[in-house]
Structures are given as C-alpha cells and as structure tokens.
Gaussian input, Z-matrix of N, CA and C with variables (Angstrom, degrees):
# hf/3-21g

backbone

0 1
 N
 C     1     B1
 C     2     B2     1     A1
 N     3     B3     2     A2     1     D1
 C     4     B4     3     A3     2     D2
 C     5     B5     4     A4     3     D3
 N     6     B6     5     A5     4     D4
 C     7     B7     6     A6     5     D5
 C     8     B8     7     A7     6     D6
 N     9     B9     8     A8     7     D7
 C    10    B10     9     A9     8     D8
 C    11    B11    10    A10     9     D9
 N    12    B12    11    A11    10    D10
 C    13    B13    12    A12    11    D11
 C    14    B14    13    A13    12    D12
 N    15    B15    14    A14    13    D13
 C    16    B16    15    A15    14    D14
 C    17    B17    16    A16    15    D15
 N    18    B18    17    A17    16    D16
 C    19    B19    18    A18    17    D17
 C    20    B20    19    A19    18    D18
 N    21    B21    20    A20    19    D19
 C    22    B22    21    A21    20    D20
 C    23    B23    22    A22    21    D21
 N    24    B24    23    A23    22    D22
 C    25    B25    24    A24    23    D23
 C    26    B26    25    A25    24    D24
 N    27    B27    26    A26    25    D25
 C    28    B28    27    A27    26    D26
 C    29    B29    28    A28    27    D27
 N    30    B30    29    A29    28    D28
 C    31    B31    30    A30    29    D29
 C    32    B32    31    A31    30    D30
 N    33    B33    32    A32    31    D31
 C    34    B34    33    A33    32    D32
 C    35    B35    34    A34    33    D33
 N    36    B36    35    A35    34    D34
 C    37    B37    36    A36    35    D35
 C    38    B38    37    A37    36    D36
 N    39    B39    38    A38    37    D37
 C    40    B40    39    A39    38    D38
 C    41    B41    40    A40    39    D39
 N    42    B42    41    A41    40    D40
 C    43    B43    42    A42    41    D41
 C    44    B44    43    A43    42    D42
 N    45    B45    44    A44    43    D43
 C    46    B46    45    A45    44    D44
 C    47    B47    46    A46    45    D45
 N    48    B48    47    A47    46    D46
 C    49    B49    48    A48    47    D47
 C    50    B50    49    A49    48    D48
 N    51    B51    50    A50    49    D49
 C    52    B52    51    A51    50    D50
 C    53    B53    52    A52    51    D51
 N    54    B54    53    A53    52    D52
 C    55    B55    54    A54    53    D53
 C    56    B56    55    A55    54    D54
 N    57    B57    56    A56    55    D55
 C    58    B58    57    A57    56    D56
 C    59    B59    58    A58    57    D57
 N    60    B60    59    A59    58    D58
 C    61    B61    60    A60    59    D59
 C    62    B62    61    A61    60    D60
 N    63    B63    62    A62    61    D61
 C    64    B64    63    A63    62    D62
 C    65    B65    64    A64    63    D63
 N    66    B66    65    A65    64    D64
 C    67    B67    66    A66    65    D65
 C    68    B68    67    A67    66    D66
 N    69    B69    68    A68    67    D67
 C    70    B70    69    A69    68    D68
 C    71    B71    70    A70    69    D69
 N    72    B72    71    A71    70    D70
 C    73    B73    72    A72    71    D71
 C    74    B74    73    A73    72    D72
 N    75    B75    74    A74    73    D73
 C    76    B76    75    A75    74    D74
 C    77    B77    76    A76    75    D75
 N    78    B78    77    A77    76    D76
 C    79    B79    78    A78    77    D77
 C    80    B80    79    A79    78    D78
 N    81    B81    80    A80    79    D79
 C    82    B82    81    A81    80    D80
 C    83    B83    82    A82    81    D81
 N    84    B84    83    A83    82    D82
 C    85    B85    84    A84    83    D83
 C    86    B86    85    A85    84    D84
 N    87    B87    86    A86    85    D85
 C    88    B88    87    A87    86    D86
 C    89    B89    88    A88    87    D87
 N    90    B90    89    A89    88    D88
 C    91    B91    90    A90    89    D89
 C    92    B92    91    A91    90    D90
 N    93    B93    92    A92    91    D91
 C    94    B94    93    A93    92    D92
 C    95    B95    94    A94    93    D93
 N    96    B96    95    A95    94    D94
 C    97    B97    96    A96    95    D95
 C    98    B98    97    A97    96    D96
 N    99    B99    98    A98    97    D97
 C   100   B100    99    A99    98    D98
 C   101   B101   100   A100    99    D99
 N   102   B102   101   A101   100   D100
 C   103   B103   102   A102   101   D101
 C   104   B104   103   A103   102   D102
 N   105   B105   104   A104   103   D103
 C   106   B106   105   A105   104   D104
 C   107   B107   106   A106   105   D105
 N   108   B108   107   A107   106   D106
 C   109   B109   108   A108   107   D107
 C   110   B110   109   A109   108   D108
 N   111   B111   110   A110   109   D109
 C   112   B112   111   A111   110   D110
 C   113   B113   112   A112   111   D111
 N   114   B114   113   A113   112   D112
 C   115   B115   114   A114   113   D113
 C   116   B116   115   A115   114   D114
 N   117   B117   116   A116   115   D115
 C   118   B118   117   A117   116   D116
 C   119   B119   118   A118   117   D117
 N   120   B120   119   A119   118   D118
 C   121   B121   120   A120   119   D119
 C   122   B122   121   A121   120   D120
 N   123   B123   122   A122   121   D121
 C   124   B124   123   A123   122   D122
 C   125   B125   124   A124   123   D123
 N   126   B126   125   A125   124   D124
 C   127   B127   126   A126   125   D125
 C   128   B128   127   A127   126   D126
 N   129   B129   128   A128   127   D127
 C   130   B130   129   A129   128   D128
 C   131   B131   130   A130   129   D129
 N   132   B132   131   A131   130   D130
 C   133   B133   132   A132   131   D131
 C   134   B134   133   A133   132   D132
 N   135   B135   134   A134   133   D133
 C   136   B136   135   A135   134   D134
 C   137   B137   136   A136   135   D135
 N   138   B138   137   A137   136   D136
 C   139   B139   138   A138   137   D137
 C   140   B140   139   A139   138   D138
 N   141   B141   140   A140   139   D139
 C   142   B142   141   A141   140   D140
 C   143   B143   142   A142   141   D141
 N   144   B144   143   A143   142   D142
 C   145   B145   144   A144   143   D143
 C   146   B146   145   A145   144   D144
 N   147   B147   146   A146   145   D145
 C   148   B148   147   A147   146   D146
 C   149   B149   148   A148   147   D147
 N   150   B150   149   A149   148   D148
 C   151   B151   150   A150   149   D149
 C   152   B152   151   A151   150   D150
 N   153   B153   152   A152   151   D151
 C   154   B154   153   A153   152   D152
 C   155   B155   154   A154   153   D153
 N   156   B156   155   A155   154   D154
 C   157   B157   156   A156   155   D155
 C   158   B158   157   A157   156   D156
 N   159   B159   158   A158   157   D157
 C   160   B160   159   A159   158   D158
 C   161   B161   160   A160   159   D159
 N   162   B162   161   A161   160   D160
 C   163   B163   162   A162   161   D161
 C   164   B164   163   A163   162   D162
 N   165   B165   164   A164   163   D163
 C   166   B166   165   A165   164   D164
 C   167   B167   166   A166   165   D165
 N   168   B168   167   A167   166   D166
 C   169   B169   168   A168   167   D167
 C   170   B170   169   A169   168   D168
 N   171   B171   170   A170   169   D169
 C   172   B172   171   A171   170   D170
 C   173   B173   172   A172   171   D171
 N   174   B174   173   A173   172   D172
 C   175   B175   174   A174   173   D173
 C   176   B176   175   A175   174   D174
 N   177   B177   176   A176   175   D175
 C   178   B178   177   A177   176   D176
 C   179   B179   178   A178   177   D177
 N   180   B180   179   A179   178   D178
 C   181   B181   180   A180   179   D179
 C   182   B182   181   A181   180   D180
 N   183   B183   182   A182   181   D181
 C   184   B184   183   A183   182   D182
 C   185   B185   184   A184   183   D183
 N   186   B186   185   A185   184   D184
 C   187   B187   186   A186   185   D185
 C   188   B188   187   A187   186   D186
 N   189   B189   188   A188   187   D187
 C   190   B190   189   A189   188   D188
 C   191   B191   190   A190   189   D189
 N   192   B192   191   A191   190   D190
 C   193   B193   192   A192   191   D191
 C   194   B194   193   A193   192   D192
 N   195   B195   194   A194   193   D193
 C   196   B196   195   A195   194   D194
 C   197   B197   196   A196   195   D195
 N   198   B198   197   A197   196   D196
 C   199   B199   198   A198   197   D197
 C   200   B200   199   A199   198   D198
 N   201   B201   200   A200   199   D199
 C   202   B202   201   A201   200   D200
 C   203   B203   202   A202   201   D201
 N   204   B204   203   A203   202   D202
 C   205   B205   204   A204   203   D203
 C   206   B206   205   A205   204   D204
 N   207   B207   206   A206   205   D205
 C   208   B208   207   A207   206   D206
 C   209   B209   208   A208   207   D207
 N   210   B210   209   A209   208   D208
 C   211   B211   210   A210   209   D209
 C   212   B212   211   A211   210   D210
 N   213   B213   212   A212   211   D211
 C   214   B214   213   A213   212   D212
 C   215   B215   214   A214   213   D213
 N   216   B216   215   A215   214   D214
 C   217   B217   216   A216   215   D215
 C   218   B218   217   A217   216   D216
 N   219   B219   218   A218   217   D217
 C   220   B220   219   A219   218   D218
 C   221   B221   220   A220   219   D219
 N   222   B222   221   A221   220   D220
 C   223   B223   222   A222   221   D221
 C   224   B224   223   A223   222   D222
 N   225   B225   224   A224   223   D223
 C   226   B226   225   A225   224   D224
 C   227   B227   226   A226   225   D225
 N   228   B228   227   A227   226   D226
 C   229   B229   228   A228   227   D227
 C   230   B230   229   A229   228   D228
 N   231   B231   230   A230   229   D229
 C   232   B232   231   A231   230   D230
 C   233   B233   232   A232   231   D231

   B1=1.4389
   B2=1.5273
   B3=1.2849
   B4=1.4470
   B5=1.5232
   B6=1.3065
   B7=1.4634
   B8=1.5146
   B9=1.3164
   B10=1.4572
   B11=1.5186
   B12=1.3081
   B13=1.4543
   B14=1.5370
   B15=1.3292
   B16=1.4707
   B17=1.5275
   B18=1.3430
   B19=1.4616
   B20=1.5305
   B21=1.3227
   B22=1.4588
   B23=1.5226
   B24=1.3294
   B25=1.4624
   B26=1.5181
   B27=1.3198
   B28=1.4565
   B29=1.5240
   B30=1.3336
   B31=1.4614
   B32=1.5252
   B33=1.3182
   B34=1.4703
   B35=1.5255
   B36=1.3309
   B37=1.4617
   B38=1.5127
   B39=1.3373
   B40=1.4622
   B41=1.5273
   B42=1.3117
   B43=1.4611
   B44=1.5160
   B45=1.3240
   B46=1.4576
   B47=1.5263
   B48=1.3262
   B49=1.4610
   B50=1.5281
   B51=1.3294
   B52=1.4653
   B53=1.5116
   B54=1.3283
   B55=1.4671
   B56=1.5243
   B57=1.3287
   B58=1.4591
   B59=1.5176
   B60=1.3242
   B61=1.4651
   B62=1.5166
   B63=1.3162
   B64=1.4731
   B65=1.5264
   B66=1.3295
   B67=1.4648
   B68=1.5328
   B69=1.3301
   B70=1.4569
   B71=1.5217
   B72=1.3190
   B73=1.4692
   B74=1.5261
   B75=1.3212
   B76=1.4716
   B77=1.5188
   B78=1.3352
   B79=1.4673
   B80=1.5228
   B81=1.3329
   B82=1.4615
   B83=1.5222
   B84=1.3245
   B85=1.4705
   B86=1.5204
   B87=1.3282
   B88=1.4664
   B89=1.5291
   B90=1.3194
   B91=1.4671
   B92=1.5264
   B93=1.3136
   B94=1.4632
   B95=1.5231
   B96=1.3212
   B97=1.4650
   B98=1.5215
   B99=1.3175
   B100=1.4683
   B101=1.5191
   B102=1.3274
   B103=1.4500
   B104=1.5151
   B105=1.3047
   B106=1.4621
   B107=1.5185
   B108=1.3305
   B109=1.4558
   B110=1.5339
   B111=1.3182
   B112=1.4628
   B113=1.5178
   B114=1.3246
   B115=1.4622
   B116=1.5276
   B117=1.3312
   B118=1.4742
   B119=1.5273
   B120=1.3241
   B121=1.4695
   B122=1.5209
   B123=1.3310
   B124=1.4651
   B125=1.5261
   B126=1.3317
   B127=1.4599
   B128=1.5317
   B129=1.3198
   B130=1.4651
   B131=1.5287
   B132=1.3210
   B133=1.4706
   B134=1.5208
   B135=1.3260
   B136=1.4600
   B137=1.5222
   B138=1.3138
   B139=1.4626
   B140=1.5224
   B141=1.3240
   B142=1.4603
   B143=1.5186
   B144=1.3108
   B145=1.4692
   B146=1.5264
   B147=1.3289
   B148=1.4665
   B149=1.5322
   B150=1.3267
   B151=1.4682
   B152=1.5255
   B153=1.3366
   B154=1.4582
   B155=1.5264
   B156=1.3281
   B157=1.4680
   B158=1.5298
   B159=1.3327
   B160=1.4631
   B161=1.5234
   B162=1.3207
   B163=1.4622
   B164=1.5230
   B165=1.3273
   B166=1.4666
   B167=1.5235
   B168=1.3224
   B169=1.4646
   B170=1.5243
   B171=1.3281
   B172=1.4700
   B173=1.5203
   B174=1.3240
   B175=1.4667
   B176=1.5220
   B177=1.3272
   B178=1.4629
   B179=1.5335
   B180=1.3435
   B181=1.4572
   B182=1.5177
   B183=1.3212
   B184=1.4537
   B185=1.5264
   B186=1.3201
   B187=1.4626
   B188=1.5301
   B189=1.3326
   B190=1.4654
   B191=1.5245
   B192=1.3138
   B193=1.4661
   B194=1.5215
   B195=1.3211
   B196=1.4657
   B197=1.5214
   B198=1.3285
   B199=1.4630
   B200=1.5238
   B201=1.3456
   B202=1.4595
   B203=1.5293
   B204=1.3345
   B205=1.4657
   B206=1.5269
   B207=1.3272
   B208=1.4592
   B209=1.5190
   B210=1.3467
   B211=1.4689
   B212=1.5201
   B213=1.3272
   B214=1.4526
   B215=1.5213
   B216=1.3120
   B217=1.4617
   B218=1.5166
   B219=1.3262
   B220=1.4650
   B221=1.5254
   B222=1.3245
   B223=1.4743
   B224=1.5223
   B225=1.3265
   B226=1.4734
   B227=1.5320
   B228=1.3168
   B229=1.4559
   B230=1.5196
   B231=1.3160
   B232=1.4724
   B233=1.4972
   A1=108.58
   A2=116.20
   A3=121.23
   A4=109.51
   A5=115.77
   A6=120.05
   A7=109.13
   A8=116.31
   A9=120.87
   A10=112.05
   A11=116.48
   A12=121.11
   A13=109.52
   A14=118.49
   A15=119.99
   A16=112.88
   A17=116.19
   A18=119.14
   A19=111.51
   A20=116.55
   A21=119.75
   A22=111.36
   A23=117.19
   A24=120.05
   A25=110.90
   A26=116.29
   A27=120.10
   A28=110.12
   A29=117.48
   A30=120.75
   A31=111.52
   A32=116.27
   A33=119.87
   A34=109.92
   A35=116.54
   A36=120.58
   A37=112.19
   A38=116.34
   A39=119.93
   A40=111.28
   A41=116.31
   A42=119.59
   A43=112.15
   A44=116.30
   A45=121.56
   A46=111.21
   A47=115.79
   A48=120.19
   A49=110.83
   A50=116.96
   A51=120.06
   A52=112.62
   A53=117.42
   A54=121.11
   A55=110.32
   A56=116.12
   A57=118.69
   A58=111.96
   A59=117.67
   A60=120.21
   A61=111.39
   A62=116.39
   A63=120.19
   A64=110.32
   A65=116.87
   A66=120.37
   A67=111.02
   A68=117.31
   A69=119.92
   A70=112.46
   A71=118.07
   A72=119.85
   A73=109.65
   A74=117.03
   A75=120.34
   A76=110.39
   A77=117.19
   A78=120.34
   A79=110.55
   A80=116.74
   A81=120.98
   A82=110.93
   A83=116.59
   A84=120.37
   A85=111.16
   A86=117.11
   A87=120.66
   A88=110.00
   A89=116.84
   A90=119.88
   A91=110.95
   A92=116.75
   A93=119.99
   A94=111.51
   A95=116.41
   A96=120.34
   A97=112.75
   A98=117.48
   A99=120.69
   A100=112.60
   A101=117.73
   A102=120.63
   A103=114.23
   A104=117.70
   A105=120.49
   A106=109.65
   A107=115.61
   A108=120.08
   A109=109.54
   A110=116.82
   A111=120.99
   A112=113.47
   A113=118.29
   A114=120.06
   A115=112.88
   A116=120.56
   A117=118.73
   A118=112.44
   A119=116.75
   A120=120.44
   A121=110.32
   A122=116.38
   A123=120.12
   A124=111.22
   A125=117.70
   A126=120.50
   A127=111.33
   A128=116.84
   A129=120.19
   A130=109.53
   A131=117.11
   A132=121.08
   A133=110.81
   A134=116.79
   A135=121.13
   A136=110.91
   A137=116.62
   A138=120.71
   A139=110.90
   A140=117.07
   A141=120.48
   A142=111.78
   A143=117.59
   A144=120.64
   A145=110.13
   A146=117.42
   A147=120.65
   A148=110.32
   A149=117.16
   A150=120.67
   A151=110.14
   A152=117.17
   A153=121.49
   A154=110.82
   A155=116.53
   A156=120.71
   A157=110.28
   A158=117.13
   A159=119.99
   A160=111.70
   A161=117.21
   A162=120.40
   A163=111.38
   A164=117.09
   A165=120.13
   A166=110.85
   A167=116.93
   A168=120.52
   A169=110.89
   A170=116.59
   A171=119.80
   A172=110.32
   A173=117.10
   A174=121.09
   A175=110.61
   A176=115.99
   A177=120.64
   A178=110.70
   A179=116.97
   A180=120.64
   A181=111.14
   A182=116.77
   A183=120.75
   A184=110.85
   A185=117.19
   A186=120.88
   A187=110.67
   A188=117.05
   A189=120.39
   A190=110.92
   A191=116.82
   A192=120.01
   A193=110.85
   A194=116.21
   A195=120.16
   A196=110.68
   A197=117.05
   A198=121.21
   A199=111.01
   A200=116.78
   A201=120.15
   A202=110.88
   A203=117.02
   A204=120.27
   A205=110.96
   A206=117.55
   A207=120.59
   A208=111.10
   A209=116.93
   A210=119.74
   A211=111.01
   A212=117.22
   A213=120.41
   A214=110.43
   A215=117.04
   A216=121.27
   A217=110.38
   A218=117.24
   A219=120.74
   A220=110.98
   A221=117.29
   A222=119.13
   A223=111.13
   A224=117.81
   A225=120.38
   A226=110.59
   A227=117.12
   A228=120.85
   A229=112.52
   A230=117.75
   A231=119.38
   A232=113.63
   D1=129.09
   D2=-179.28
   D3=-106.61
   D4=130.73
   D5=-179.63
   D6=-103.00
   D7=114.92
   D8=177.87
   D9=-101.68
   D10=-24.29
   D11=-175.47
   D12=-89.55
   D13=122.56
   D14=179.49
   D15=-60.73
   D16=-25.64
   D17=178.59
   D18=-63.42
   D19=-28.35
   D20=178.81
   D21=-66.41
   D22=-36.03
   D23=177.08
   D24=-63.81
   D25=-39.67
   D26=177.99
   D27=-67.08
   D28=-39.61
   D29=177.98
   D30=-62.39
   D31=-41.08
   D32=177.46
   D33=-64.43
   D34=-42.67
   D35=177.51
   D36=-62.31
   D37=-39.96
   D38=177.66
   D39=-62.51
   D40=-42.57
   D41=178.88
   D42=-64.18
   D43=-44.63
   D44=-179.36
   D45=-63.95
   D46=-51.88
   D47=-178.35
   D48=-67.30
   D49=-37.93
   D50=178.61
   D51=-63.79
   D52=-42.11
   D53=179.26
   D54=-61.81
   D55=-51.19
   D56=-178.08
   D57=-70.77
   D58=-28.54
   D59=174.77
   D60=-62.22
   D61=-46.11
   D62=178.24
   D63=-64.47
   D64=-42.18
   D65=180.00
   D66=-61.01
   D67=-44.05
   D68=-178.61
   D69=-72.06
   D70=-30.15
   D71=174.59
   D72=-66.19
   D73=-39.98
   D74=177.15
   D75=-64.81
   D76=-43.88
   D77=177.88
   D78=-60.37
   D79=-41.82
   D80=178.82
   D81=-61.88
   D82=-43.64
   D83=179.84
   D84=-63.73
   D85=-42.04
   D86=179.45
   D87=-64.23
   D88=-42.42
   D89=178.69
   D90=-62.92
   D91=-41.54
   D92=178.20
   D93=-62.80
   D94=-42.88
   D95=-176.91
   D96=-71.87
   D97=-28.84
   D98=-179.06
   D99=-93.19
   D100=-4.01
   D101=177.00
   D102=84.67
   D103=11.13
   D104=176.94
   D105=-83.04
   D106=169.41
   D107=179.50
   D108=-70.85
   D109=123.14
   D110=-174.43
   D111=-114.98
   D112=-4.99
   D113=-176.02
   D114=-60.01
   D115=-47.34
   D116=179.36
   D117=-60.82
   D118=-40.15
   D119=178.85
   D120=-65.67
   D121=-39.16
   D122=179.72
   D123=-66.46
   D124=-37.35
   D125=178.68
   D126=-67.98
   D127=-38.65
   D128=175.89
   D129=-65.45
   D130=-41.66
   D131=177.85
   D132=-60.90
   D133=-44.52
   D134=178.59
   D135=-60.98
   D136=-43.87
   D137=178.81
   D138=-60.81
   D139=-44.31
   D140=-179.96
   D141=-65.62
   D142=-37.28
   D143=178.26
   D144=-66.44
   D145=-41.04
   D146=178.92
   D147=-64.48
   D148=-43.22
   D149=178.12
   D150=-63.03
   D151=-39.96
   D152=178.69
   D153=-60.94
   D154=-45.01
   D155=-179.98
   D156=-64.86
   D157=-40.95
   D158=177.97
   D159=-63.50
   D160=-39.07
   D161=176.61
   D162=-65.54
   D163=-38.92
   D164=176.86
   D165=-62.58
   D166=-42.16
   D167=178.87
   D168=-65.03
   D169=-40.07
   D170=178.56
   D171=-64.14
   D172=-40.00
   D173=179.03
   D174=-64.92
   D175=-41.55
   D176=179.32
   D177=-64.76
   D178=-43.05
   D179=178.69
   D180=-64.34
   D181=-39.83
   D182=179.79
   D183=-65.34
   D184=-40.84
   D185=178.45
   D186=-66.09
   D187=-39.30
   D188=179.21
   D189=-67.02
   D190=-40.07
   D191=179.08
   D192=-65.92
   D193=-39.17
   D194=178.08
   D195=-64.56
   D196=-40.25
   D197=178.99
   D198=-65.17
   D199=-42.69
   D200=177.76
   D201=-62.42
   D202=-40.02
   D203=179.61
   D204=-65.96
   D205=-39.76
   D206=178.20
   D207=-66.75
   D208=-39.48
   D209=177.71
   D210=-65.67
   D211=-40.00
   D212=178.84
   D213=-65.46
   D214=-39.41
   D215=177.99
   D216=-65.86
   D217=-38.14
   D218=-179.83
   D219=-68.18
   D220=-38.05
   D221=179.58
   D222=-72.39
   D223=-30.24
   D224=176.77
   D225=-70.39
   D226=-36.99
   D227=-178.21
   D228=-72.17
   D229=-28.18
   D230=-177.03
   D231=-93.56

C-alpha cells in the first residue's frame, strides 16, 4: 500500500499514539489502585495525550489548508 496523502501519515500516527495512550492510562490507573508507583506511567500518559492533541491540531490545520486551496482553485476556474 502506497501512501500519497500526508493526512494518512497523521491518521496512522493518531491511531498509534491513541492506542498506546489508552494502554498507558489503564496501566496508570491499575498502578494507582494497587498502590504501586504510578508517576512514571502518568508522565508517559501525559506525553502521549499531548502528542495526540498536537496530531489532531495538525490534521485540522491540514484539512483547513486543503479546503482553502480548493476554494481558491474554484474561484480561479469560475
């Protein structure tokens, strides 16, 4: 499978980071409930959530830029 659309790379990143973000949040919760040290797991979870949000913003910006380019192309053609 060949990926030509840059948005697909962001989608793959969102899936990867989202999966591990959920996994680390669960690990953090289990550590908290069992009384084990949870700070390192919580910091990794926080990092993954921040990366996830940044990827979402990048995807949104990319979609907006694509829409503006299509609108500009449509106004030039008419």
